[in-house]
C-alpha positions as CSV (number, residue, x, y, z in Angstrom):
1,M,-30.2,-44.2,36.5
2,L,-28.2,-41.2,35.4
3,K,-27.4,-38.3,37.7
4,G,-26.1,-35.0,36.4
5,I,-24.0,-32.9,38.8
6,D,-21.7,-29.8,38.5
7,V,-18.4,-30.0,40.3
8,E,-16.0,-27.0,40.1
9,G,-17.7,-25.9,36.8
10,I,-17.4,-29.3,35.2
11,K,-20.6,-31.0,34.0
12,I,-20.5,-34.6,35.2
13,M,-22.8,-37.6,35.0
14,V,-22.7,-40.4,37.5
15,T,-24.3,-43.9,37.3
16,I,-23.8,-47.3,38.9
17,L,-22.6,-50.0,36.6
18,D,-21.8,-53.6,37.9
19,N,-22.0,-52.3,41.5
20,E,-19.5,-49.5,40.9
21,Y,-19.9,-45.8,40.4
22,I,-19.0,-44.5,37.0
23,A,-18.4,-40.8,36.4
24,T,-18.1,-39.2,32.9
25,S,-18.5,-35.9,31.3
26,R,-22.2,-35.4,30.7
27,M,-22.3,-33.3,27.5
28,C,-22.5,-35.1,24.2
29,T,-19.2,-34.7,22.4
30,H,-21.0,-34.2,19.1
31,S,-23.5,-31.5,20.0
32,T,-24.7,-29.7,23.0
33,F,-27.0,-32.2,24.8
34,D,-27.0,-33.1,28.4
35,L,-26.6,-36.9,28.4
36,S,-28.0,-37.2,31.9
37,Q,-31.3,-36.6,30.1
38,G,-30.6,-39.3,27.6
39,H,-31.7,-42.9,27.4
40,Y,-29.7,-45.3,29.6
41,A,-29.7,-49.0,29.2
42,D,-27.1,-51.8,30.0
43,G,-24.2,-49.4,30.5
44,Y,-24.8,-47.3,27.5
45,V,-26.4,-43.8,27.1
46,T,-28.0,-42.5,24.0
47,C,-28.0,-38.9,23.0
48,M,-31.6,-38.0,22.2
49,L,-30.5,-35.2,19.9
50,H,-28.7,-37.2,17.2
51,T,-28.7,-40.8,18.6
52,S,-25.0,-41.2,19.3
53,V,-24.5,-44.0,21.8
54,F,-21.7,-44.0,24.4
55,D,-20.2,-46.9,26.4
56,L,-20.1,-45.5,29.9
57,S,-17.4,-47.9,31.1
58,T,-14.9,-46.5,28.5
59,G,-16.5,-43.2,27.3
60,E,-16.2,-44.4,23.7
61,P,-18.8,-43.4,21.2
62,M,-20.4,-46.5,19.5
63,N,-21.7,-44.8,16.4
64,L,-21.6,-41.5,14.5
65,P,-22.1,-38.6,14.5
66,A,-20.1,-38.5,17.8
67,K,-16.4,-39.3,17.3
68,K,-14.8,-38.1,20.5
69,P,-15.1,-40.1,23.8
70,L,-16.5,-38.8,27.0
71,D,-14.0,-37.9,29.7
72,L,-13.9,-40.4,32.6
73,Y,-13.3,-39.5,36.2
74,K,-12.0,-41.9,38.9
75,T,-14.5,-42.5,41.7
76,V,-13.8,-43.5,45.3
77,V,-16.3,-44.3,48.0
78,K,-15.2,-43.5,51.6
79,E,-17.6,-43.6,54.6
80,N,-20.6,-43.7,52.3
81,K,-19.5,-40.6,50.4
82,L,-18.6,-40.5,46.7
83,Y,-15.4,-38.6,45.7
84,L,-14.3,-37.8,42.2
85,E,-10.7,-37.3,41.0
86,L,-11.0,-34.5,38.5
87,D,-7.3,-34.3,37.3
């Protein structure tokens, strides 16, 4: 499951991978497509516009046309609330 959120004007995508929250930028680095609307499987998200695949644990694109990785954000869970470190 992918969840798109906006925090302080930043478009972020959150998912759970190996029982941990993963937060990345959610816009494809190749073209304007909201990856939270993409296809998610086994820790990877596919951009439905040009089929670039991103590894959500590293943000790295696995194929062209995307070349630039997604930004990663540190996540912390405290008292059942998810916090993101944006810097």
